[in-house]
C-alpha positions in Angstrom: 3.1 3.2 -3.0 4.7 0.7 -5.5 4.4 -3.3 -4.8 8.2 -4.0 -5.2 7.5 -7.6 -4.7 4.9 -7.7 -7.4 6.9 -5.9 -9.8 9.7 -8.4 -9.2 7.6 -11.5 -9.2 6.6 -10.5 -12.7 9.9 -10.1 -14.3 11.7 -12.9 -15.8 14.1 -13.8 -12.9 11.4 -13.2 -10.6 8.9 -15.7 -12.0 11.8 -18.4 -12.0 12.2 -17.6 -8.2 8.5 -17.4 -7.1 7.7 -20.7 -8.9 10.9 -22.6 -7.2 10.4 -21.4 -3.9 6.6 -21.5 -3.8 6.2 -17.8 -2.8 3.1 -15.8 -3.6 2.6 -15.3 -7.2 0.9 -11.8 -7.7 -0.6 -12.0 -11.5 -1.0 -8.7 -13.3 -4.7 -7.9 -13.3 -6.9 -7.0 -16.3 -8.4 -3.6 -15.4 -11.1 -1.7 -17.5 -9.9 0.8 -20.0 -13.0 2.6 -21.9 -13.5 0.8 -25.3 -12.5 -2.6 -23.8 -14.4 -5.7 -24.8 -16.2 -7.4 -22.0 -14.0 -10.6 -22.3 -10.6 -11.4 -23.8 -12.0 -14.7 -25.4 -15.1 -16.6 -25.7 -17.7 -17.4 -23.1 -18.2 -21.1 -22.6 -21.8 -21.4 -21.2 -23.0 -24.7 -19.7 -26.1 -25.5 -17.9 -27.9 -28.1 -15.8 -31.1 -29.6 -17.3 -34.1 -27.3 -16.6 -32.0 -24.3 -15.8 -34.0 -20.8 -16.4 -30.8 -18.5 -17.1 -28.7 -19.9 -19.7 -30.9 -18.8 -22.8 -31.3 -15.1 -21.4 -27.6 -15.1 -20.8 -26.9 -16.3 -24.1 -29.0 -13.6 -25.7 -27.5 -10.8 -23.7 -24.1 -12.0 -24.5 -24.9 -12.1 -28.3 -26.4 -8.6 -28.0 -23.2 -7.3 -26.4 -21.1 -8.7 -29.3 -19.7 -11.7 -27.0 -19.0 -15.2 -28.6 -20.7 -17.8 -26.9 -19.4 -21.3 -26.9 -21.2 -24.4 -26.0 -19.3 -27.1 -23.9 -18.6 -29.6 -26.6 -15.1 -30.8 -27.4 -12.0 -29.2 -26.7 -11.9 -25.6 -25.9 -9.0 -23.2 -25.4 -8.5 -19.5 -24.7 -11.9 -18.9 -23.1 -12.4 -15.7 -21.6 -15.0 -16.7 -19.1 -16.8 -20.1 -17.9 -20.5 -19.5 -17.1 -22.8 -22.2 -15.8 -26.5 -22.0 -15.0 -26.9 -24.2 -11.9 -30.8 -23.0 -11.4 -31.8 -26.4 -12.7 -30.0 -28.2 -9.8 -32.9 -29.0 -7.5 -31.4 -31.9 -5.2 -27.7 -32.7 -4.3 -27.3 -35.3 -6.7 -27.7 -32.7 -9.5 -24.4 -31.0 -8.1 -22.3 -33.7 -10.3 -23.3 -31.5 -13.4 -20.8 -28.9 -11.9 -17.9 -31.2 -11.7 -18.8 -32.6 -15.4 -18.6 -28.6 -16.6 -15.6 -27.6 -14.7 -13.4 -30.6 -14.5 -12.5 -30.6 -18.4 -12.6 -27.0 -18.9 -10.9 -25.6 -15.9 -7.6 -25.1 -17.9 -9.2 -23.6 -20.9 -9.4 -20.1 -19.2 -6.9 -17.3 -20.0 -5.3 -15.4 -17.4 -7.7 -12.8 -15.7 -10.5 -15.0 -16.9 -13.9 -15.2 -15.3 -15.9 -17.9 -13.6 -19.8 -17.3 -12.9 -22.1 -19.5 -11.3 -25.8 -18.8 -11.6 -28.3 -20.0 -9.0 -31.4 -19.7 -7.1 -31.5 -17.9 -3.7 -31.7 -20.9 -1.3 -34.6 -19.1 0.6 -36.6 -18.7 -2.5 -36.3 -22.3 -3.9 -39.3 -24.9 -3.6 -38.0 -27.1 -0.7 -35.2 -28.0 1.6 -33.6 -30.5 -1.1 -33.3 -27.8 -3.6 -32.1 -25.1 -1.1 -29.6 -27.5 0.1 -28.1 -28.1 -3.5 -28.3 -24.3 -4.3 -26.4 -23.4 -0.9 -23.7 -25.9 -1.9 -22.8 -23.4 -4.9 -20.9 -21.2 -2.3 -18.5 -23.5 -1.6 -17.8 -24.4 -5.2 -17.2 -20.8 -6.3 -15.1 -19.6 -3.4 -13.1 -22.7 -3.7 -12.5 -22.2 -7.5 -11.5 -18.4 -6.6 -8.7 -20.1 -4.7 -7.6 -22.9 -6.9 -7.4 -21.4 -10.6 -4.7 -18.6 -9.9 -3.5 -16.4 -13.0 -5.9 -13.5 -11.8 -9.1 -15.5 -12.4 -12.0 -14.6 -10.4 -15.1 -16.8 -9.5 -18.5 -15.3 -8.5 -21.9 -17.0 -7.4 -25.0 -14.6 -8.5 -28.2 -15.9 -7.1 -31.1 -14.7 -9.4 -34.9 -14.8 -7.7 -37.2 -15.8 -10.4 -38.7 -13.0 -12.3 -35.3 -11.5 -12.2 -34.0 -13.0 -15.4 -33.9 -9.8 -17.4 -32.3 -7.8 -14.5 -29.0 -9.6 -14.8 -27.0 -7.8 -17.5 -25.6 -4.8 -15.4 -24.2 -7.6 -13.1 -22.9 -9.9 -16.0 -21.1 -6.9 -17.7 -19.4 -5.8 -14.3 -18.1 -9.3 -13.4 -17.0 -10.2 -16.9 -15.1 -7.0 -17.5 -11.9 -5.7 -15.9 -14.1 -3.5 -13.6 -14.2 -6.5 -11.3 -10.6 -7.3 -11.2 -10.1 -7.3 -7.3 -13.6 -8.8 -6.7 -13.6 -12.7 -6.2 -15.2 -15.4 -4.1 -18.6 -13.2 -3.8 -22.2 -14.0 -3.5 -24.4 -11.6 -5.4 -27.9 -11.6 -5.1 -30.4 -10.3 -7.8 -34.1 -9.8 -7.0 -37.4 -10.3 -9.2 -38.1 -7.5 -11.4 -36.7 -5.6 -14.4 -33.9 -3.2 -14.6 -33.7 -0.1 -17.3 -31.2 -0.7 -19.8 -28.9 2.4 -20.3 -28.7 3.9 -23.7 -24.7 3.5 -23.6 -23.0 1.2 -21.3 -19.9 3.2 -21.5 -22.0 6.0 -19.9 -24.6 4.2 -17.9 -24.9 7.4 -15.4 -25.5 10.2 -17.9 -28.0 12.7 -16.6 -27.7 11.3 -12.8 -26.4 13.6 -9.9 -24.0 11.7 -7.3 -22.9 12.8 -4.1 -19.8 11.4 -3.0 -18.6 12.2 0.8 -15.1 11.9 1.8 -14.2 12.7 -1.9 -10.9 14.9 -1.4 -8.3 12.1 -1.9 -8.0 8.5 -1.9 -11.0 6.1 -2.7 -13.2 9.0 -2.2 -11.5 11.0 -5.3 -11.5 7.8 -7.3 -15.2 7.4 -6.8 -15.9 10.8 -7.9 -13.7 10.5 -11.1 -15.1 7.0 -11.8 -18.8 8.3 -11.6 -18.1 11.5 -13.7 -16.5 8.8 -16.3 -19.6 7.0 -16.4 -21.7 10.3 -17.0 -22.8 11.5 -13.7 -22.5 14.9 -12.3 -20.8 14.8 -9.3 -20.9 16.9 -6.0 -17.7 16.2 -4.1 -18.1 16.6 -0.5 -15.4 16.7 2.2 -14.5 18.8 5.5 -13.2 22.3 5.2 -9.7 21.5 5.9 -9.6 19.1 2.8 -10.7 22.1 0.9 -7.8 22.6 -1.6 -7.8 18.9 -2.6 -11.5 18.8 -2.7 -11.5 21.6 -5.2 -8.9 19.9 -7.2 -11.3 16.8 -7.5 -14.4 18.9 -8.6 -12.4 20.8 -10.9 -11.0 17.4 -12.5 -14.6 15.8 -12.6 -16.3 19.1 -13.8 -18.5 18.8 -10.6 -19.2 21.0 -7.6 -17.4 21.1 -4.4 -19.1 20.9 -0.9 -17.2 21.7 2.4 -19.3 20.1 5.2 -18.3 18.4 8.4 -20.9 15.7 8.6 -20.6 15.1 12.3 -21.9 18.8 13.1 -25.2 18.7 14.5 -26.9 20.6 11.9 -24.8 19.2 8.9 -27.8 16.7 7.7 -30.3 19.7 7.6 -27.6 22.0 5.9 -26.7 19.2 3.3 -30.6 18.8 2.6 -31.0 22.6 2.3 -28.0 22.7 0.0 -29.6 19.9 -2.4 -33.0 21.3 -2.3 -31.8 24.5 -3.4 -29.6 23.0 -6.3 -30.4 23.4 -10.1 -32.5 20.0 -9.3 -34.1 19.0 -6.1 -32.2 16.0 -4.9 -29.7 13.3 -5.8 -29.9 9.9 -7.7 -26.8 8.6 -6.1 -25.4 8.9 -2.6 -22.0 7.4 -1.7 -21.0 7.3 1.9 -17.2 7.0 1.7 -16.2 9.5 4.5 -14.4 7.5 7.1 -11.7 7.7 9.8 -9.5 5.6 12.0 -8.5 6.2 15.5 -6.8 2.7 16.3 -6.2 1.5 20.0 -7.2 -1.7 21.6 -10.4 -1.1 23.6 -8.5 -1.2 26.8 -6.2 1.7 25.9 -9.0 3.6 23.7 -10.2 6.9 24.7 -13.9 8.0 24.9 -13.0 10.5 22.1 -11.4 8.0 19.8 -14.5 5.7 20.2 -17.0 8.7 19.6 -15.2 10.3 16.7 -14.9 6.8 14.6 -18.7 6.0 15.4 -19.7 9.4 14.3 -18.0 9.8 11.1 -18.4 6.2 10.1 -21.7 5.3 11.0 -23.7 8.0 12.8 -23.4 10.5 10.2 -24.4 8.4 7.0 -27.4 7.2 9.2 -28.6 10.7 9.8 -28.1 11.8 6.3 -30.2 8.9 4.9 -32.8 9.4 7.3 -33.4 13.1 6.5 -32.7 13.2 2.8 -35.3 10.2 2.5 -37.8 11.9 4.6 -37.7 15.2 2.6 -37.8 13.2 -0.9 -34.4 14.2 -1.8 -33.5 10.7 -3.1 -36.3 9.8 -5.5 -37.5 6.5 -6.8 -34.7 4.9 -8.8 -32.1 6.5 -6.4 -29.1 4.3 -5.1 -27.4 4.5 -1.8 -24.1 3.0 -1.5 -22.0 2.7 1.8 -18.3 1.7 2.3 -18.1 -0.7 5.0 -14.6 -2.9 5.4 -13.7 -6.4 6.0 -12.7 -5.2 9.4 -16.6 -5.0 9.7 -16.8 -8.8 9.0 -13.8 -10.4 10.4 -12.8 -7.8 13.1 -9.2 -6.5 13.6 -6.9 -6.2 16.6 -6.7 -2.6 17.7 -9.8 -1.4 15.7 -12.7 -2.2 17.9 -14.2 1.1 17.0 -13.6 1.1 13.5 -14.8 -2.6 12.9 -18.0 -1.7 15.0 -18.5 1.1 12.8 -18.2 -1.0 9.5 -20.1 -3.6 10.8 -22.9 -0.9 11.3 -22.8 -0.1 8.0 -23.5 -3.5 6.7 -26.4 -3.5 9.5 -27.6 -0.3 8.0 -27.9 -1.8 4.5 -29.5 -5.1 5.5 -31.9 -3.4 7.7 -33.0 -0.8 5.2 -33.0 -2.7 2.1 -36.4 -4.2 2.6 -37.8 -0.8 3.9 -36.7 1.2 0.7 -37.7 -1.6 -1.9 -41.4 -0.1 -2.0 -39.9 3.5 -2.6 -37.7 2.1 -5.7 -34.4 3.0 -3.9 -31.7 0.4 -3.4 -29.1 0.5 -0.8 -25.8 -1.7 -1.0 -22.4 -1.6 0.5 -18.9 -2.5 -0.5 -16.4 -3.8 2.0 -12.8 -3.2 0.7 -9.8 -5.3 2.1 -6.1 -4.1 1.7 -6.4 -1.2 -0.7 -3.1 0.7 -1.8 -3.6 4.3 -0.4 -1.4 6.8 1.2 -2.9 5.3 4.5 -1.8 1.9 3.9 1.5 3.2 2.7 2.3 4.5 6.2 1.6 0.9 7.9 4.7 -1.0 9.2 6.2 -2.9 6.4 5.3 -6.5 7.9 1.4 -5.6 8.3 1.7 -4.1 4.6 3.1 -7.2 3.0 0.6 -9.4 5.1 -2.2 -7.3 3.9 -1.2 -7.6 0.3 -0.4 -11.2 0.2 -3.4 -12.8 2.2 -5.8 -13.0 -0.6 -6.2 -15.2 -3.6 -4.8 -12.8 -5.9 -1.6 -12.2 -3.6 -1.7 -8.4 -3.8 -3.5 -5.3 -2.7 -6.3 -3.6 -4.7 -6.4 -0.2 -6.3 -8.8 2.7 -5.1 -10.1 2.5 -8.6 -11.4 -1.2 -7.9 -13.5 -0.1 -5.1 -14.8 2.8 -7.2 -15.6 0.5 -10.2 -17.6 -1.6 -7.9 -19.6 1.2 -6.6 -20.3 2.6 -10.1 -21.6 -0.9 -10.9 -24.2 -0.7 -8.0 -25.1 2.9 -8.8 -26.0 2.0 -12.4 -29.7 2.1 -13.2 -29.1 -1.6 -14.5 -28.7 -2.7 -11.1 -32.2 -1.6 -9.9 -32.9 -5.4 -8.8 -29.7 -5.4 -6.7 -30.5 -4.2 -2.9 -29.1 -5.4 0.4 -26.0 -6.7 -1.0 -22.5 -6.2 0.7 -19.9 -6.8 -1.9 -16.3 -7.4 -0.7 -13.6 -5.9 -2.9 -10.6 -7.8 -1.4 -9.2 -10.1 -3.8 -10.9 -12.8 -1.7 -9.1 -12.3 1.5 -8.4 -15.2 3.5 -9.9 -13.2 6.5 -13.6 -13.1 7.1 -16.5 -14.8 5.7 
């Protein structure tokens, strides 16, 4: 459904009205198109004394053809501001952040990017350093709300030993692929990550399974993974067979009709994958989900059981059986679709919020267990996304969903799909246990 207010606000008359009345000002976001450069201008790279990431980042950006500028003198038209804060070991060192961002805050182009690099507080040498590093979250989340004009801001914590595993994340955050991701904290572990032969097709040779793929966000995920080189198995319930076949044909993939809540569904899926041209899958995306909204006082048992069954129990069962049978090999990627409802809750959605909080719990509890197997597990948590479902919402709720975020607009299914494709990349091997909100920095939740 078209966002008429956003279209008006970006017209000549609309810009005048919005400015005079102080109304929400949704910018036109820079989204990825194949062949686009990573940034639309040079990257201004700064660092606190003793930082360990500035030089590896400079080398990566140089190799990617990005112009890197040191923070000296006047800078205009920057595509991104990147600051290596890993050298800040006590709170007095936080002044380096002000000294970098204060003079250059206005140097960013529209849809520019801000990235702060730090050390995970729990991996620091002591409480003073941990305190200083935790402070970075407040900085980046505030910048995401201050800069406007489609600028996004992220904090990337990198463990010692993970310096060479940051390229996939930097490419995602600098590019238009992350248009609707802002105010996030991303954690990269130690270790290395493979470098794809072609960053435009990082999933070449990979086999991906996407559940709930017949329409909306699921269809966008299937298309995006296929665009990035993956062979895709699109799965949905038999009732969605025609739409599912359309997605499979469009992506040159395979359609699989299966109700994952059936008692034997996990076993049937495992048998299908084991009997395929190659046993197992490289990427598993748990997108299938339903809502059955009522307040808990008015909710029936069937509504509760249906939502928990589709959204949480089915992914849990599928994961367990596919891992048990070795059908997700080392290098495998599991990505769940949670929701900001699972973080902040939502009136009338106790069943849905419980299930999506459970998806987050599934990721956080299994990440340490799967690390030894070389398998990563992460989740995305969408906010208000423009889909057929949100188009049916009452107008007032729909407008509130669109405007209550730092970008003053709803996201698109492609925004969720791009984030999943990044997490599914071989270059994201050191990223596990993360829950990344795709919500334009929603004002609700953490």
